[in-house]
N, C-alpha and C positions, 0 to 999 in steps of 0.2 A: 372578580373578588366578591366574596359573600358579604351580605349586609347583616350585621349583628343587631338583634332586637334587644332593647333594654327598657324596663319599666321605670317610670319616674313619677314623682308627686310634685304638685305645684308648691312653690314657696311664696306665700303672699307678700312677704317683706324682704327687702334687700338689706344689706348692712352686716356688720360684724356680729351683732347680737343674734340675728336670725341664723347666720352661718354656724355659729357655735352651738346653737340649739339643734340644728340639723345633724351636726357631728355627734352630739350627745345621744341622739336618737338612732345612731348607727348608720347615718347617711353621709353623703358627700355633696355639699352645695355645688351647683353648676349654673351656668348662664348660657342660653341659646340666643345667638344674635345673627344679624346679617340678612341678606336677600330682601332688603327694603322693609323688613318687619320690625316691630318693637322688640326689644330684648325680653326674654322670658326667663324668670328665675325658677329653678327647679331643684329637687333633691334626688340623687341617685343612690340606690342601695350600695353600701360600701363593698360587700362581698362580691356582688355582680360586677362592679366596676374594677375591683382589684384583680379578678380573674382575667379580665381583658387586658389590663396593664401588664400582667405577668406573661402573657402570650407574646409580647413584644410588638414593635411597629404600631403602637397605640395611636400615634398621631397621623397615621395613614390608614386607619381602619374606619370604614363607613358604618355609622350606627343609625338605627331607626329608633328614635325615642318615642315611647308611648306614654304620654303624660295625661293620665286619666281620660283616655280615649282620643286625645289629640295627638296625631303622629307627625313627627318631623324627621326628615332625613338630614343628618349632620355628619361632620367630621371633626374630631378633637383638634383644637388649635393650640391649647396651652394646658398643661397639667402641673399644678402647683403641689409640691411634695413637702412634707414635714422635714425640716433640716436635720432632726435628730432621729426620728422613727422611720423616715423615708417612706411614708405612706401618703396616699392622696389627701389633700386638703381642699382643693377646689379645681373645677374643670371649666374651661371655656370651650363652647361647641359652636361651630360655624354652620349655619344652614346652607344646604346645597340648593342653588337656584333652579329655575325651571329648565334651563339649558343643560343642567347636569354636569357642567364642567367646573373643575376646581383646580386650585393651585396646591401642589403637594410636593414635599421633599422626599425623594426616593433614595434609600441607602445604596451605596456602592460597595460591592464585595469583590475582592481580588482572589482569583483561583489559579491553580497550577504554579505556585511559587517554586516548587521543586523542579519544574521544567524550564525555569529561567536561567540561562547561562550566566547572566550578570549576577544574580543572587547566589548562584552556586559558587562563584568566585569571590564571594564575600561582600558583594554590593548590598546596598540598603535600599529598601522600597520607601521612598519619601511620598507619602499620601498628601496631596494638596487639597482634595475635596472628598469628604466622607459621604456627602449627599449631593444629589443633583435635583434641582427644582424644575418641575414640569407642570404644564396645564393639560389636563386630560379629563375624559368622562369619569365620574365617580366609580363606575362599575368596571373600569379598565385600568385601574391604578397598578402599575408594575410593582411587584413585591420587592424587587431588587434589580440593580443593574450589575451584571457580572462582567468583570474585566479579566481576560485570559492573559496570563503572564508568560505563556509558553514561548520560548525563543527570544525573549526580551533581554537585550544586552545592557551593560553599563553605559550610561550616557543617553539612554533612550527615554523620551517623554511620551506619555500616553494621553491623547487628547479626546475630547468629547465626540469628535467625528468618528472615532472607532466604535462608539456605542450605537447599537441599532435600537431606535426608539419605536414604540408601538405606532401603528399607522395613524391613530387619532390623537397622538400626544405631540406637544410642541414644547421646546425649551423656553424658559423665561429669559435666558440670556441668548440673544440671537446675533449679536454683533461681532462675535469672535469665537475661534475654536479653542476654548479654554482648556487648560491642563488639569488632568485628574491626578496624575502621579508621575514620578520619575524614578529611575533606578540610578543611584549615584554610587561612586566608588570612594574609598578612603584616600587620603593623600599618599599613603604607601603604595596602594594599588596603582594609582596614576603614575607614580615614579617608576614602578616596576614595568608598566606598559611602555613608558617612554624610553627606558634604558636600552632595550634591543634596537630601537630605531636610532638612538644616539650612537650606539656602538657600531652599527653598520657603516662601512666606509661609503662616502659619496661616490657617485659614478665618475670614474676617471681618476680618483684619488689613489695615492700610493698606499700599498699595504704596509703594515708595521715592519721596519727593517729594510724597506725597499725604497730606493730613490725614485722620485717622480721623474719620468722622462719628459 
C-alpha cells in the first residue's frame, strides 16, 4: 500500500475557537495521537484532505504528515463530517508505532452473485459483516477481502475461515469462526422446496388408490 504524503501546519491552541479559525482559513483541524507521545494539534489543507476522502477507504489509508519539517506516519481513526454539507470538520490521526503494526477494519466485497444458484432462485444475500478487523503491518493492509459466491446455495453460511488472510495479518477475533454472510430463502421458496418431499410416498407406503398389503 502506498503512503500518501500530506503537508500540515501546527495549531498552537486546541479548542472550538481555534478549530473554527482553522476552517475559516481553508483548513481542517486535526489531532495526531498515540504511540506513547503527547497529542499534536495540526491543520490540514481542506482540498488536499478532501481529495483523499473522495478516493475512498480513507480510514485504511496510511499518511505521512509533514508538519513544518516534523514527519509522522499515521492512519486516520475518525473523520467528523458536517451533518448538512457532508464535508470534513475534524480528523483524528493515530501514530503508527515502531513495530509498524496497526489495527484496521478491511471492507468485505462479495463477487459472482450471478453464479450463486441460491441467489438465482430468488434467495437473498444477508450480509452479517461489512468489515473484518485485522492487525497487520501498515504497509501490508489489504484493500478488500473478496468473497466468491459462485456455487453458494440457499441455507449456506459463509464464515471467516473461507477468507485467506495475508501471511503477516491476524484477526482481532480469534475465538470463533464468525459468519460473514448467509444466503437465505423466502418463506414461499422454503414451502416450494418442502412440497416435493412431502408429496413423495414413504418407502413401502401404498400409492394413491392402492391398498397397502
